[in-house]
Residue, then its C-alpha position, 0 to 999 in steps of 0.5 A: m500500500n503506497s502513501t496515497t492509498r486511503l482506507p474506507a471511512p467506516r474502517r478508519t472510524r473503527i480503527a480510530a475507536c479501537i486506538a482511543v479505547a486502548l489509549l484510555a484503558g492505560c490511564a487511571v484517574g485519581p491520585d497516584f500514591k507515593e510513600p510519605e517521606a520520613p521526618k527530617v531531623a535537625d541534628t542527626s547526632r540526636p535524632y530522637t532525644t533533646k541531648p545526644l546519647p552517651a557512648q555507653t551507659v554506666s555500669a554496676p557490680v550486680v546482675g544486669g549491671n553491665a554497661q550498654s553501648f548505643v550503636n547507630e544503624q545496627d540491624i536488628p535480628a529477626q529473633w531479637w529475644e535471643v540477645f538475652h541468651s536464655e534457652p528456656l525463653d527462646r523455647l517458650i517464645r517459639s512454642a507460643l508463636t505456634r499456639s497463640p490465638t491472637l497471632a492465628s487470628a491476625q493470620a486468618a485476617l490476612r488470608q481473608a484479605q487475600a481471598s477478597y482481592e482474588a475474588t475481586v480480580g476474578n469478578k472485575l478484571f476478567p470477562s464474565v462467562s456463563a453457560q445457560i440451558g433450559p426451557t421457557r413456557q410462554k404465551v405470545s400476544p396476538i399482536t406479536s404472533g400475528t394470529a387472532n388468538g396468539g399462541i402458547y409454546t415452549l422455547y428451548n434455549a442453550s447459550v454461552n454469555v460473555s460480559y466485560n466491563i472496559d476499565v477505561f478510567g481505572a475504577t477497577r484498577r483503583d479498586l484492586e489497588g485499594l484491596q492490595a493496600a488492605i492486604d498490606y495492612q493485614r500483613y503488617q497487622v500480623e507483624a505487629a501481633y508477632l512483635s507484640l506477642t514476643a515483647n510481652l513474653v519477654t517483659t512478662a518473663v522479666q517481671e517474673a524474674s524480678l518478683r522472684a528476686q523480691i521474694q527471695a530478698t524478703r525471705e532473707v530479711i524474714d530469716a534475719q528478723s526471725q533470728s533477731l526475734t529469737i535473741v530478743e525473746n531470750q533477752a526478754k526472758l532474762g529481763a535484760i530488755p523491756r517488753s516493748t522491745l520484744l513487741a517492736q521486733r514481733t511487729q517488724l517481723a509481722q509487717t515483713l511477713a505481710t508483704l510476702p503474700a502480695l508478692e507471691s500473688a503477683l508472681a502467680q498472676t504473672r505466671n498465669q499471664l505468661a501461660v496465656y501469652a504462650g497460648r496455654l491454660p493458666n494451670d499449665d505446669g510446663l512453663p519454665e521458671f525465670s530468674l534475673a541470673s538466667l538472663q544476660l543483658p546485651r552489651e550493644l543496643p541498636v539505634s535506627l535512623p529515622s528514615s529506617l524507623v518508618r520502614q521498620r515499625p509495623d504500626i507505621r507501615a500499617s498506617e501507610a497501607l490505610l493511607h494508600q487504600a484511602s488514596a485508591q478510593v479517591g480514584v474509584a470515586t473519581a472514575n465513577m463520575y466518568p462513562q462506564i463501557t460494557l461489552s456483551g455477547s452470547v452464542g447458542s441455539q433455540s428450538l421449539t423442541f429439545g430434540n432440535l435444539f442443537t440441529a442445523g439452523s437453530g443457532v443464534w447469537s448476539i453482540g452489543g455494547s453499552l455506555l453509561q454516563p451519569i447525568f443527574n443524581g442529585g450531586a451524589l457522585r461529587a459528594q462521594k468524591r469529597g468524602a473520599v478526599a476527606a477520608f484520605e486527609q484523615a488517613q494522612a493525619q492519622y499516619q502523621q500521628t502514628v509516626l510522632n507516637a513512634f518517635l516518642n516511643v523510641s525517645n522515651t525508651l532510649q532515655a529510660l535505658d540511660s536512666d535505668a543504668q544510673t538508677l541501678q548503679a545507685q541502687a546497687e551502691a545503696a544495697s551494698l551500704a545497707r548490707q554493710q550497715l545491717d551486718l555492723v549494727s547486728g554485731q553491735y547490738k549483740l554486744g549491747a553497744i546500740s539500741y534495738l531501734s537502730l537494728l530495726d531501722a537497719q533491717r527495714t532499710y536493707q529490705q527496702t534496698q533489696i526490693s528496689l535493687a530487684q526492680a531496678q535490675a528488671a527495669r534494665y531488661s524490660d526497657t532493653a526489650a522495649l527498645f527492640q520492640a520500638l525499633g520494629g523487632g527485626w521482622w524484615n530479617r525473618p526467613e519465613l517472610a519469603q514463604v508468605p504468598a506475594t500479591t501480584t498487582v494489576d500491572g504485574t509487579i509483586s508487592d511484598a512486606k519487606p522494607p528497603s535496605p537503609 
């Protein structure tokens, strides 16, 4: 065909229409979603705190008193709880991950979201094809049949019907985009449940260890006070001391004994909570027991950059997915204001008898198309778009608040870790001095060099310092676990993520949950 050859006008029109439809099918109205930028910090040397963190915390000569260093940009292991080097804790957490109803519920919600996406793909992205066969008994009016009395007859029909909505303005693609974002949201909810479960198990185990230390310290004080009471009773029998001194010692012992049931009850409740976190009944006696000495405090603590934090925190990623979903709904509402094009067709056969249904000459077919353009609906479509835009702005504000809360969480935890170390150092010194004072006062009292009130004061001070020391030790372990939780818990390094079915997007790309490398 040379350059002067012209196509017939009807054919040129058909080709132009096909090209126009093809071009329109490649666009989707509404905003294209972009990942929100990470907050910019003014001073990178202190991205979370008002003052730069020390190179390392102070140390104390007790269990859990070693110094900890803050390491910028250090990655977090997937099984972050292994930094405490407790085999019983590791076994308990791994067992809990397979038995937790909370985690199972989140995983089921993810599967539901994936199934919803696949169902929508099947319904909207591909042509609808159905087959139909059956008889129809009907009466035809005289006008239609051309006879005086009309007619009653049975019509047998067999057909294959095809219908397809052309997604010219991207309503279907935006809808699927929103469903993909819903899948991402549920995936990050799974990661959040995973992280919350493991952190709760660690902190509850630490709480148990702290209570055991407090109970042990209280019992040691009770033993010392009981020995002192025996001495006082012997002295009272000899008339060497007044009865008021004996009553004071008995009162002191009774008061100390009264603190023990509350601690033991708290320990039992903590054990029950640990069992429930592990997916077991409270009366399960197969749980390991934890003590502060069985846990090691990690010497290095990771500090992620702000740009990494927003990609690591499951709650931030979940909030971002909701923002993405809201953005897609703006596109859906916008596309609904434009024409909707539907193509349909059928092929089959019709006969007045079933035996002739598939014979020659009984074939029928139809093909057609329709264009639906909203003209007047009382402003409903525009209102729906305004509502979608408002929902997007709401999701945007909620995302920003989630980021702020995350930075607050990390900041508070980092400051608490530094403060914990200083508190433990002071409590360790106080406990040592109280022990020395109690030994000295006890010896002096036996020699009659000091009054009994001095001994009571020394015993009371020693008990208080021992309880405070156990609490300070537990705080360092708990806040260390809180930091790993605040930084996201290392879920992106977990090999199981590779086994989670990825979502194929409309344009053929793969959507996964792994954040980009810092």
